[in-house]
VOGU-3710 file (C-alpha; in Angstrom, 3 decimals, decimal comma):
1> mspiaapaaa> 50,729/48,632/-81,879  52,691/51,372/-83,533  53,745/54,234/-81,235  51,397/57,187/-80,948  53,033/60,576/-81,335  52,108/64,207/-81,780  52,401/65,498/-85,367  54,558/68,471/-86,228  52,857/71,731/-85,275  51,787/74,577/-87,439
11> sapsaaspaa> 53,133/77,975/-86,529  51,545/79,453/-83,395  49,302/82,504/-83,766  50,932/85,807/-83,005  50,277/87,340/-79,586  49,095/90,850/-78,983  51,936/91,597/-76,597  55,276/90,048/-75,514  53,767/89,161/-72,142  51,060/87,145/-73,880
21> rprarrfaaa> 53,438/85,082/-75,990  54,328/82,473/-73,304  50,627/81,921/-72,644  49,980/81,581/-76,378  52,779/79,044/-76,711  51,428/76,989/-73,783  47,950/77,100/-75,290  49,273/76,004/-78,673  51,214/73,136/-77,061  48,104/71,976/-75,221
31> llalfalaga> 46,085/72,067/-78,464  48,754/70,065/-80,254  48,767/67,426/-77,545  44,982/67,276/-77,737  45,076/66,959/-81,545  47,704/64,235/-81,258  45,587/62,212/-78,890  42,456/62,808/-80,943  44,245/61,704/-84,101  45,593/58,637/-82,349
41> cgavqaqdws> 42,136/57,774/-81,017  40,684/58,198/-84,508  43,265/55,833/-85,940  42,491/53,292/-83,238  38,754/53,503/-83,774  39,281/52,501/-87,416  41,062/49,298/-86,339  39,724/45,942/-85,228  40,467/43,799/-82,231  41,032/40,194/-83,258
51> yrvrpgdtlw> 39,572/37,309/-81,253  40,222/33,579/-81,723  37,007/31,563/-81,408  36,944/28,946/-78,651  34,770/25,823/-78,433  31,262/26,692/-77,255  31,415/30,386/-78,301  28,254/31,894/-79,800  27,706/35,245/-81,459  25,221/36,427/-78,859
61> dlgakhlktg> 27,490/35,393/-75,964  30,478/37,191/-77,498  28,340/40,232/-78,231  27,019/40,379/-74,665  30,548/40,049/-73,289  32,436/42,551/-75,447  30,050/44,962/-77,213  28,732/48,284/-75,974  25,105/48,621/-75,030  23,133/49,291/-78,209
71> inwrrlqehn> 25,493/47,347/-80,508  23,570/44,241/-81,634  25,367/40,950/-82,234  23,910/40,912/-85,742  26,182/43,827/-86,661  29,096/41,666/-85,511  27,801/38,854/-87,753  27,617/41,208/-90,725  31,053/42,749/-90,051  32,680/39,291/-90,072
81> giadpyhlpp> 30,594/37,850/-92,950  29,334/34,945/-90,839  26,691/32,944/-92,713  25,651/30,612/-89,872  25,496/32,396/-86,468  24,843/29,035/-84,742  28,130/27,520/-85,858  31,444/29,275/-85,120  34,387/27,008/-86,007  36,923/26,988/-83,125
91> gtrmrfpigw> 40,236/28,576/-84,061  38,824/31,034/-86,572  39,406/34,769/-86,134  36,644/37,284/-85,473  37,114/41,048/-85,839  35,613/43,484/-83,337  35,715/47,179/-84,329  37,374/49,124/-81,520  34,544/51,650/-81,485  32,046/48,892/-80,690
101> lriqpakarv> 33,884/47,513/-77,656  32,663/47,991/-74,101  34,755/50,514/-72,123  34,872/50,512/-68,333  36,903/52,275/-65,611  40,185/50,588/-64,666  41,591/52,265/-61,564  45,291/52,291/-60,771  46,274/50,534/-57,532  48,950/51,784/-55,134
111> iavrgavnwl> 51,216/48,825/-54,327  53,970/50,592/-52,352  54,328/53,881/-50,464  57,387/55,500/-48,906  57,139/58,713/-46,928  54,417/61,350/-47,179  52,326/60,887/-50,336  49,010/62,702/-50,885  46,210/62,267/-53,383  43,275/64,402/-54,457
121> asdrspaqlv> 40,200/62,882/-56,082  39,792/66,105/-58,091  41,097/69,664/-58,191  38,519/70,720/-55,594  38,972/67,773/-53,242  40,990/67,952/-50,021  44,353/66,182/-49,943  44,466/62,790/-48,242  47,350/60,521/-47,296  48,011/57,600/-49,621
131> geglrlgigs> 48,144/54,048/-48,285  48,900/50,734/-49,943  45,875/49,306/-51,709  44,360/52,704/-52,532  42,760/52,840/-55,989  43,015/56,010/-58,052  40,481/56,874/-60,733  40,276/59,291/-63,626  40,971/62,897/-62,568  42,959/61,910/-59,485
141> rletgpgasa> 46,142/63,766/-58,642  49,032/62,156/-56,748  51,748/64,217/-55,050  54,938/63,011/-53,365  56,849/65,030/-50,799  60,595/65,170/-50,068  62,050/61,679/-49,712  58,715/60,096/-50,641  57,627/57,829/-53,493  54,698/55,694/-54,616
151> tlefadgsrm> 54,477/52,732/-56,968  51,271/52,157/-58,931  50,078/49,179/-60,908  47,678/49,647/-63,801  45,002/47,262/-65,038  47,311/45,541/-67,552  50,144/45,018/-65,033  52,250/47,999/-66,144  53,878/49,838/-63,261  54,959/53,397/-62,580
161> tvqdnsavvf> 57,117/54,660/-59,711  56,472/58,309/-58,908  59,598/59,635/-57,236  60,042/62,380/-54,661  58,760/65,942/-55,128  56,567/64,918/-58,065  52,969/65,416/-59,150  50,941/63,262/-61,582  47,383/63,712/-62,866  45,560/60,687/-64,321
171> delssygstg> 43,531/61,695/-67,379  42,421/58,256/-68,578  42,309/54,915/-66,750  40,037/52,541/-68,618  39,935/49,083/-70,170  38,123/47,532/-73,122  36,112/44,951/-71,251  37,924/41,623/-70,928  40,023/42,089/-74,079  43,178/42,900/-72,084
181> mvdtrmrlqr> 43,512/46,273/-73,838  44,015/49,170/-71,416  44,058/52,914/-72,069  46,372/54,704/-69,620  47,082/58,400/-70,021  48,581/60,768/-67,473  50,370/64,089/-67,036  53,631/64,360/-65,113  53,400/67,981/-64,007  56,647/68,020/-62,070
191> grasnrvipa> 59,319/65,652/-60,810  60,382/62,242/-62,090  58,891/58,834/-62,742  60,205/55,484/-63,922  58,013/53,125/-65,917  57,900/49,443/-66,763  55,245/48,954/-69,449  54,081/45,554/-70,667  53,712/44,871/-74,406  50,480/45,937/-76,095
201> rgpasryiiq> 47,647/43,399/-76,141  45,775/44,945/-79,034  45,454/48,032/-81,204  43,632/50,077/-78,550  46,289/49,583/-75,870  47,866/52,904/-74,922  50,349/54,130/-72,325  50,926/57,870/-72,735  52,708/60,314/-70,418  52,574/64,021/-71,093
211> tpsatssvrg> 55,054/66,464/-69,536  54,837/70,254/-69,869  56,912/70,102/-73,074  56,434/66,666/-74,644  54,280/63,553/-74,935  55,789/60,053/-74,681  53,899/57,084/-76,124  55,185/53,613/-75,345  54,474/49,907/-75,206  56,632/47,056/-73,964
221> trfriaagda> 59,449/49,231/-72,681  61,263/50,512/-69,616  62,055/54,187/-69,431  62,474/57,165/-67,129  60,839/60,543/-67,575  61,289/63,898/-65,858  59,317/67,119/-66,025  62,006/69,781/-66,034  61,714/72,418/-63,336  63,425/75,784/-62,847
231> gaadatevle> 63,632/76,215/-66,609  65,236/72,821/-67,289  64,110/70,760/-70,278  61,855/67,715/-69,916  63,890/64,512/-70,192  63,138/61,000/-71,448  65,661/58,185/-70,920  65,037/54,814/-72,578  66,452/51,633/-71,049  64,502/48,956/-72,944
241> gkvevgaqrg> 62,243/49,066/-76,007  61,441/52,266/-77,896  59,672/55,504/-76,990  58,098/57,980/-79,397  58,468/61,506/-77,989  56,407/64,260/-79,591  56,482/67,970/-78,803  55,205/71,197/-80,311  57,661/71,295/-83,199  58,304/67,662/-84,002
251> qvlvtpgygt> 58,869/64,145/-82,755  61,692/61,678/-82,340  61,972/57,915/-81,809  64,267/57,089/-78,891  65,904/53,665/-78,719  67,574/51,875/-75,747  70,628/53,619/-74,351  69,559/57,048/-75,559  67,580/59,992/-74,256  66,029/63,185/-75,511
261> lagrgdapsa> 65,376/66,663/-74,142  62,429/68,919/-74,934  62,254/72,544/-73,868  59,101/74,634/-73,822  58,056/75,268/-77,411  60,994/73,336/-78,896  61,220/70,095/-80,819  62,693/67,111/-78,967  66,443/66,900/-79,381  68,042/64,248/-81,535
271> piallaapql> 68,728/61,120/-79,439  71,642/61,607/-77,028  73,731/58,655/-75,813  73,343/58,069/-72,061  76,444/58,138/-69,863  78,076/54,824/-68,976  77,307/53,139/-65,669  79,693/53,927/-62,788  82,029/51,213/-61,536  81,591/50,121/-57,912
281> dpaatvldql> 84,512/50,773/-55,548  84,678/47,633/-53,340  86,965/49,296/-50,795  84,343/51,989/-50,090  81,315/49,701/-50,193  79,677/47,820/-47,314  76,056/46,962/-48,050  75,223/44,016/-45,794  75,004/46,034/-42,568  73,432/49,325/-41,587
291> paragwnavp> 74,252/52,063/-42,099  75,151/50,848/-45,592  77,882/52,611/-47,553  78,713/52,601/-51,242  81,396/54,218/-53,372  82,043/54,288/-57,106  84,480/55,717/-59,616  83,763/59,095/-61,188  82,192/59,018/-64,667  83,608/61,465/-67,257
301> gasgyrievv> 81,008/64,064/-68,185  78,950/63,590/-65,009  77,774/66,604/-63,035  76,322/64,447/-60,271  74,905/61,044/-59,414  71,538/59,610/-58,489  71,339/56,706/-56,054  68,333/54,457/-55,570  67,649/51,258/-53,659  64,791/49,054/-54,857
311> rddapevllf> 63,405/45,690/-53,876  65,119/42,901/-55,741  61,867/41,013/-56,363  59,934/44,197/-57,275  62,330/46,764/-58,763  59,517/49,291/-59,166  59,277/49,600/-55,366  61,628/52,390/-54,320  63,151/52,140/-50,838  65,734/54,944/-50,941
321> eqstadtrvr> 66,734/57,774/-53,284  69,281/60,553/-53,129  71,148/62,876/-55,479  74,735/63,921/-54,787  77,770/65,440/-56,448  79,992/63,075/-54,450  81,030/59,534/-55,369  80,002/58,202/-51,959  76,675/57,603/-50,240  75,565/56,521/-46,785
331> iddlppgrqr> 72,212/54,808/-46,277  71,125/54,759/-42,646  68,012/52,605/-42,801  66,588/49,918/-45,078  64,045/47,164/-44,464  65,420/43,630/-44,182  65,492/41,521/-47,321  67,042/41,307/-50,753  67,668/44,735/-52,335  69,300/46,308/-55,393
341> llvravagng> 71,554/49,346/-55,343  71,241/51,509/-58,477  73,736/54,303/-59,170  73,727/56,367/-62,350  75,654/59,397/-63,518  73,707/62,531/-64,418  75,117/64,539/-67,325  75,289/68,316/-67,373  72,254/68,351/-69,676  70,198/66,567/-66,999
351> lgghdlvqaf> 69,958/63,124/-68,638  70,548/60,186/-66,327  72,838/57,427/-67,570  72,991/53,660/-67,367  72,631/52,117/-63,916  75,274/50,437/-61,841  73,338/47,500/-60,377  74,475/45,708/-57,239  72,293/43,187/-55,422  72,697/42,756/-51,670
361> tvdagpappl> 70,853/41,461/-48,633  69,995/43,419/-45,515  69,943/41,059/-42,546  67,098/41,745/-40,156  69,482/41,528/-37,193  68,149/42,108/-33,669  64,893/44,017/-33,352  64,933/47,671/-32,267  64,521/47,991/-28,476  61,550/49,555/-26,763
371> tlapldgqsv> 62,368/53,059/-25,571  61,741/54,138/-21,980  63,019/57,704/-21,593  62,759/60,430/-22,707  59,168/59,850/-23,757  57,813/60,835/-27,147  57,629/64,659/-27,159  58,863/65,022/-23,566  60,413/68,291/-22,415  63,578/67,644/-20,395
381> rvpkprfewa> 65,055/70,288/-18,086  68,648/69,057/-17,986  71,262/69,556/-20,756  72,534/65,985/-20,367  69,391/63,852/-20,117  69,541/60,148/-19,513  68,314/57,871/-22,313  66,908/54,462/-21,401  65,607/51,492/-23,402  64,752/47,839/-22,943
391> kvegaaasrv> 67,112/44,948/-23,584  66,499/42,924/-26,743  67,146/39,197/-26,660  70,495/38,469/-28,284  71,663/42,094/-28,171  75,234/42,653/-26,962  75,240/46,427/-27,339  73,117/49,325/-28,555  73,669/52,232/-30,882  72,133/55,578/-29,941
401> qiardadfaq> 71,810/58,600/-32,205  70,624/62,170/-31,538  69,857/64,612/-34,335  68,064/67,856/-35,019  66,002/66,308/-37,838  63,925/63,135/-37,980  65,877/61,872/-41,022  69,170/61,797/-39,089  71,013/63,111/-42,149  73,707/64,553/-39,840
411> plldetvrgq> 73,512/63,042/-36,332  74,839/65,282/-33,569  75,737/62,271/-31,428  76,276/58,664/-32,510  77,423/56,294/-29,750  77,745/52,560/-29,157  76,618/51,740/-25,611  77,003/48,629/-23,446  73,835/48,358/-21,421  70,473/50,057/-21,553
421> rwrperalep> 71,285/53,504/-20,154  73,311/56,345/-21,586  73,954/59,951/-20,722  75,797/62,074/-23,304  79,092/63,639/-22,273  78,255/66,693/-24,342  75,601/69,111/-23,079  72,705/69,761/-25,452  71,638/73,338/-26,046  67,985/74,235/-25,458
431> gsyfwrvasr> 65,866/73,292/-28,472  64,169/70,411/-30,295  65,842/67,054/-30,976  65,160/63,498/-32,096  66,656/60,302/-30,765  66,608/56,665/-31,850  68,289/53,429/-30,843  69,213/50,124/-32,510  70,547/46,829/-31,140  73,789/45,113/-32,139
441> dgdgrlgrfg> 74,198/41,363/-31,657  77,275/39,447/-30,539  78,485/39,059/-34,137  78,458/42,819/-34,632  75,337/42,913/-36,823  73,350/46,076/-36,328  69,589/45,780/-36,413  67,156/48,400/-37,603  66,734/51,653/-35,740  63,470/52,198/-33,942
451> nalpfqisda> 61,223/55,167/-34,579  62,738/58,625/-34,262  61,296/60,145/-31,074  61,136/63,921/-30,597  62,126/65,584/-27,322  63,009/69,082/-26,167  65,732/70,494/-23,961  64,257/73,343/-21,919  66,022/75,932/-19,792  62,813/77,468/-18,455
461> pldpglqppq> 62,995/77,884/-14,634  60,580/76,012/-12,431  58,242/77,747/-9,949  59,409/76,613/-6,499  56,044/77,339/-4,830  57,516/78,631/-1,553  55,356/79,224/1,509  56,105/81,774/4,245  58,254/80,437/7,098  56,702/79,676/10,465
471> saqgkltlrw> 58,039/79,874/14,010  60,022/76,882/15,254  61,855/75,551/18,247  65,233/76,772/16,999  64,985/74,681/13,837  64,305/75,345/10,153  62,986/72,584/7,852  63,329/72,814/4,062  61,208/70,629/1,852  60,873/70,339/-1,939
481> qrgepgqryr> 59,149/68,263/-4,554  60,139/64,593/-4,664  61,970/63,537/-7,859  62,292/60,177/-9,577  63,082/56,974/-7,635  66,785/56,690/-6,891  67,506/60,424/-7,066  69,387/62,260/-4,314  69,587/65,996/-3,576  72,155/68,675/-2,769
491> vqmsrkpdfs> 70,987/71,850/-0,941  72,897/75,129/-0,623  72,046/78,154/1,517  73,818/81,501/1,433  73,449/85,185/2,284  74,804/86,077/-1,188  72,700/85,498/-4,337  75,767/84,140/-6,177  76,316/81,545/-3,402  79,978/82,594/-3,087
501> qlllereade> 79,819/82,183/0,723  77,817/79,203/1,897  76,126/78,826/5,243  75,060/75,330/4,305  75,778/72,650/1,669  74,269/69,284/2,425  73,244/66,145/0,520  70,086/64,225/1,365  68,348/61,054/0,260  64,911/62,450/1,014
511> pqieldrpgg> 63,420/65,715/-0,315  63,870/67,617/2,961  66,511/68,698/5,477  66,374/70,171/8,985  68,947/72,689/10,204  69,502/75,084/13,098  67,668/78,291/12,459  69,977/80,918/10,970  69,805/84,596/11,833  67,040/86,819/10,536
521> gtwhvrvqti> 67,107/88,631/7,239  67,342/87,534/3,599  68,699/84,124/2,632  69,108/82,361/-0,707  68,423/78,629/-1,144  68,792/76,303/-4,153  68,463/72,566/-4,719  70,287/70,253/-7,138  69,158/66,783/-8,224  71,747/63,982/-8,312
531> eddgyaapyg> 70,861/60,985/-10,485  71,514/57,416/-9,407  74,450/57,270/-11,862  76,103/60,268/-10,157  75,126/62,884/-12,732  74,383/66,209/-11,015  71,809/68,275/-12,846  72,103/72,073/-12,890  70,862/73,789/-9,743  67,281/74,918/-9,814
541> paqeirlpcr> 66,467/78,623/-9,630  67,694/80,278/-6,454  64,877/80,978/-4,004  64,884/84,023/-1,758  63,488/83,668/1,792  63,152/86,215/4,557  63,314/85,356/8,258  61,992/88,254/10,385  64,015/88,897/13,521  60,954/88,461/15,700
551> lcyaaggtga> 60,866/84,842/14,594  64,493/84,350/15,549  63,520/84,328/19,226  60,036/82,936/19,096  59,386/79,755/20,968  56,967/76,899/20,537  54,998/75,871/17,481  55,957/73,476/14,765  59,130/73,552/12,695  59,288/76,287/10,039
561> lllllal> 58,647/74,865/6,551  59,945/76,113/3,213  58,626/74,218/0,199  61,031/74,085/-2,717  60,698/72,466/-6,125  63,817/70,730/-7,326  64,698/69,910/-10,908
//
């Protein structure tokens, strides 16, 4: 099938005011795109689909299978000049007018999802999360968030990968019965998408992507497309085959190794050669263990680079993507299996170049361990909490990371630990954090990290819940809330609130101590928890107690009790 493209536009009508001119230009562009599609559809309707007769075929069977309701098989007989409808010689060709063929919905199927991807059945529908296997129909809108992507497969096997921060609306998803011809039309409203389109199977086959400034019509090709944002031009980059790009003021045919740019209201640029692929730097590249690292040589004319990792057996499935001005990248997490690293230079005009392609294998390694503490979302009241996890069979060590964000783009702490317990040497400020852990086997292979678990460091004081003291036989008993198994306690008592002069400092295995009653008046008491690994948590809030003098000489009764709550 010849490419479908928008014809050159007539001059836009004048606007009443300068403020109205951008709206008029957008309206004119939309009309031109509509006219282009209508003209293309008209050309298709005038064509025929060709079918090779098979043994046992009859006119009425073929009519029932392929023709619209209301189109009688006798019209098919007349159109093909068939004298004997009961005898169709095998191998002969029959012509079916495109306008007579049965049309039915052909939903797109989501075959891979990474990160947060939403879809809306229509403009008025609520957003829903996308999962693998979801089928999208005409009018659906798909949106990807930061670091997210989705790969879709259409009825003819063509595939599209919608990359991060993108939005696509599906205007037409239909097929012509069982002819193999599929009509796929969509609008990339923002962001980027890569496409692998199978060759046309008949004159009605279409694969059309419209961006705010241009319309790309393709068949049997591989190309990338971007809807320019922040005033940038829309970009089309062709890797295989040919793409016809039409805009308001003209059209251009783009061949492999070239790209074109189309600004709002402008004609597509003449084809521009794509930048060469970067060369991998072996000394800066380690891809067979996580975190993976890659380096490459700078490409002349590049303003930055785009890095992607895709599945080797399904290159439309995106596993990682990042843009950078550097010639280095670090990839913290990838699923096990055979992958491909793709690195391309991005020119100052925004066109992406040829890809550096490097295949590699991510070994599954030991499984991530089960985490024990802190729990998911737990609030911890010590600046150096203890992290605990289970032991994985075959693991010789563990790697623990703490970060402010769940992506661990810049970990605050990254430690290799022997054993299943770790307490950071550096105190963590109050706030929200994430932590995760991975296992490393005896050969040094690092397995995948487990889920990032949120936790908080809190400096909020605890309520000690003190009760008034009672008379005693010359003794004073202090009690507080029991901590975790294995914890010990340190108690201090002083006349001064800053504890500069201590009456008492004692350690205890149980959450209580008994001491000789001190003199009457105001006293200050505080308790510190000591973990089983020797770590002493900060003292809890100082508690003020008053011992009236009349109690100092009272006799009889039970021991005076003060209930404290330790950290």
